[in-house]
Wavefront OBJ file of the C-alpha trace (Angstrom):
o trace
v 174.320 54.086 125.227
v 171.753 55.301 127.691
v 172.644 58.200 130.001
v 170.874 58.978 133.358
v 169.250 62.311 133.735
v 171.121 64.701 136.014
v 169.453 66.067 139.214
v 168.578 69.692 139.392
v 170.884 71.916 141.398
v 168.222 72.888 143.934
v 167.523 69.190 144.670
v 171.165 68.486 145.512
v 171.280 71.472 147.852
v 168.120 70.298 149.593
v 169.661 66.876 150.145
v 172.761 68.454 151.681
v 170.664 70.593 154.042
v 168.643 67.598 155.105
v 171.807 65.648 155.896
v 173.183 68.502 157.964
v 169.908 68.825 159.930
v 169.798 65.090 160.573
v 173.385 65.051 161.816
v 172.674 68.023 164.081
v 169.592 66.332 165.555
v 171.539 63.142 166.242
v 174.299 65.138 167.945
v 171.779 66.972 170.143
v 170.121 63.706 171.172
v 173.483 62.230 172.125
v 174.425 65.326 174.141
v 171.121 65.779 175.979
v 170.352 62.195 176.926
v 170.820 61.358 180.675
v 173.994 59.712 181.845
v 173.389 56.010 182.517
v 173.510 54.964 186.212
v 175.997 52.289 187.166
v 174.453 49.394 189.064
v 175.790 46.240 190.623
v 174.451 43.006 189.357
v 174.347 39.902 191.502
v 172.590 36.631 191.908
v 169.489 36.555 194.126
v 169.522 33.822 196.772
v 167.212 32.999 199.697
v 168.767 32.958 203.193
v 168.716 34.402 206.736
v 169.289 38.108 207.313
v 170.927 39.111 210.599
v 170.718 42.727 211.732
v 172.483 44.040 214.865
v 171.282 47.216 216.584
v 173.590 48.778 219.179
v 171.732 51.281 221.383
v 171.645 52.228 225.056
v 168.678 50.873 227.009
v 167.261 50.504 230.507
v 166.292 47.249 232.182
v 163.539 46.853 234.758
v 163.437 44.180 237.424
v 160.122 42.346 237.214
v 160.441 40.302 240.407
v 161.642 42.137 243.508
v 162.712 40.260 246.625
v 162.877 41.817 250.083
v 165.356 40.417 252.603
v 164.539 40.759 256.292
v 166.903 40.046 259.170
v 165.771 38.447 262.419
v 167.920 40.800 264.494
v 168.862 44.468 264.459
v 172.507 45.200 263.844
v 175.165 46.562 261.516
v 175.238 45.314 257.932
v 178.696 44.416 256.630
v 179.787 45.311 253.128
v 177.867 43.266 250.552
v 180.158 41.389 248.175
v 177.505 40.724 245.541
v 177.164 42.889 242.464
v 174.160 43.737 240.357
v 172.865 40.904 238.155
v 174.717 38.242 240.173
v 172.867 34.935 240.267
v 171.947 33.582 243.710
v 170.131 30.443 244.747
v 168.153 29.373 247.781
v 170.130 29.526 251.060
v 173.054 31.400 249.490
v 174.627 33.946 251.850
v 173.927 37.426 250.527
v 174.839 39.542 253.579
v 176.263 39.365 257.093
v 174.938 41.321 260.078
v 176.610 42.060 263.399
v 173.722 42.046 265.919
v 173.402 44.643 268.648
v 175.321 43.495 271.753
v 172.951 45.054 274.308
v 169.852 43.058 275.229
v 168.210 45.998 276.994
v 168.441 48.255 273.941
v 167.029 45.562 271.655
v 164.100 44.856 273.977
v 163.350 48.562 274.391
v 163.254 48.964 270.646
v 160.975 45.944 270.307
v 158.595 47.247 272.988
v 158.453 50.579 271.191
v 157.482 48.802 267.993
v 154.729 46.929 269.861
v 153.317 50.169 271.271
v 153.294 51.771 267.822
v 151.586 48.739 266.287
v 148.941 48.675 269.021
v 148.251 52.397 268.625
v 147.845 51.975 264.889
v 145.508 49.021 265.435
v 143.312 51.015 267.828
v 143.161 53.863 265.337
v 142.055 51.700 262.409
v 139.517 49.859 264.569
v 137.993 53.198 265.540
v 137.846 54.038 261.855
v 136.005 50.757 261.213
v 133.378 51.614 263.837
v 132.980 55.097 262.388
v 132.521 53.904 258.806
v 130.122 51.179 259.937
v 127.901 53.741 261.658
v 128.008 56.013 258.616
v 127.124 53.116 256.334
v 124.142 52.158 258.525
v 122.871 55.746 258.417
v 123.160 56.007 254.620
v 121.419 52.641 254.302
v 118.437 53.974 256.266
v 118.473 57.177 254.212
v 118.449 55.186 250.995
v 115.486 53.089 252.151
v 113.500 56.219 253.057
v 114.441 57.871 249.757
v 113.366 54.812 247.801
v 109.968 54.759 249.517
v 109.532 58.517 249.065
v 110.433 58.281 245.372
v 107.877 55.515 244.831
v 105.156 57.639 246.418
v 106.228 60.738 244.485
v 107.387 62.746 247.497
v 110.958 63.246 246.227
v 112.473 63.241 242.758
v 114.353 60.425 241.115
v 117.583 62.449 241.336
v 117.254 62.599 245.123
v 116.804 58.836 245.290
v 119.862 58.280 243.061
v 121.906 60.605 245.273
v 120.917 58.572 248.336
v 121.971 55.359 246.564
v 125.303 56.946 245.603
v 125.929 57.986 249.212
v 125.258 54.428 250.351
v 127.729 52.953 247.831
v 130.359 55.486 248.887
v 130.016 54.578 252.558
v 130.180 50.869 251.689
v 133.507 51.447 249.910
v 134.872 53.452 252.851
v 133.810 50.741 255.298
v 135.454 47.988 253.212
v 138.678 50.008 253.025
v 138.632 50.447 256.805
v 138.140 46.694 257.278
v 141.152 45.961 255.058
v 143.272 48.475 256.964
v 142.243 46.869 260.249
v 143.184 43.427 258.953
v 146.598 44.719 257.854
v 147.123 46.354 261.256
v 146.303 43.101 263.075
v 148.771 41.188 260.888
v 151.472 43.795 261.520
v 150.842 43.683 265.269
v 151.103 39.883 265.265
v 154.369 40.061 263.322
v 155.840 42.567 265.788
v 154.824 40.429 268.765
v 156.449 37.373 267.202
v 159.624 39.349 266.586
v 159.751 40.531 270.196
v 159.187 37.003 271.467
v 162.148 35.782 269.404
v 164.497 38.638 270.294
v 165.663 37.427 273.769
v 166.476 33.924 272.525
v 168.407 35.282 269.548
v 170.476 37.595 271.714
v 171.123 34.805 274.207
v 172.365 32.640 271.347
v 174.655 35.462 270.241
v 176.327 35.767 273.641
v 176.599 31.994 274.175
v 178.204 31.187 270.818
v 181.535 32.998 270.815
v 182.791 31.047 267.815
v 180.177 32.515 265.469
v 180.708 36.264 265.337
v 178.099 36.906 262.657
v 174.555 35.965 261.962
v 173.940 35.016 258.359
v 171.069 36.269 256.277
v 169.847 33.680 253.783
v 167.754 34.111 250.694
v 164.501 32.152 250.840
l 1 2 3 4 5 6 7 8 9 10 11 12 13 14 15 16 17 18 19 20 21 22 23 24 25 26 27 28 29 30 31 32 33 34 35 36 37 38 39 40 41 42 43 44 45 46 47 48 49 50 51 52 53 54 55 56 57 58 59 60 61 62 63 64 65 66 67 68 69 70 71 72 73 74 75 76 77 78 79 80 81 82 83 84 85 86 87 88 89 90 91 92 93 94 95 96 97 98 99 100 101 102 103 104 105 106 107 108 109 110 111 112 113 114 115 116 117 118 119 120 121 122 123 124 125 126 127 128 129 130 131 132 133 134 135 136 137 138 139 140 141 142 143 144 145 146 147 148 149 150 151 152 153 154 155 156 157 158 159 160 161 162 163 164 165 166 167 168 169 170 171 172 173 174 175 176 177 178 179 180 181 182 183 184 185 186 187 188 189 190 191 192 193 194 195 196 197 198 199 200 201 202 203 204 205 206 207 208 209 210 211 212 213 214 215 216
């Protein structure tokens, strides 16, 4: 019969210590490891994503329309609200015209006088800017000749050219203002010419108490 040799006592103690250390290390790892994060798992599919944003905003009107009445009078309460849709020749307002022909004609004549005064003023401005432009043109020509002959510096010639361009711009602006004044004067004269007939129509037609303003 063969018997196995017995382990020394210090070897058995070493094995026990090693087991205790290993168990302690495993316990520390289990205690110190981070807690797992819970996640939701789902199936990925391709589709449309709709997102709704609710915020306060401000709208701006791109196209503005100005309504003009053919007669002067009192505007009745407007029944339309903002953002209402209107079409051509829809009634948007009603006006009670002034009942006195003399007052309407006096107002029209006053508008004619104001338009004529404005036209005379802008025409005088045109003549003034034209004379100034002619003077700067002559100055520029003299400066150009003097610069070529070495009498004046290049900076002086450039200043004369700048003055000429400035007077040209002022003269063009005066011409545009004069054109606008002539158009305004023509419009006022046409309005005054139409005023007596409109008032006569108002007095003759007793069945129609209001003139209608249409959208064109």
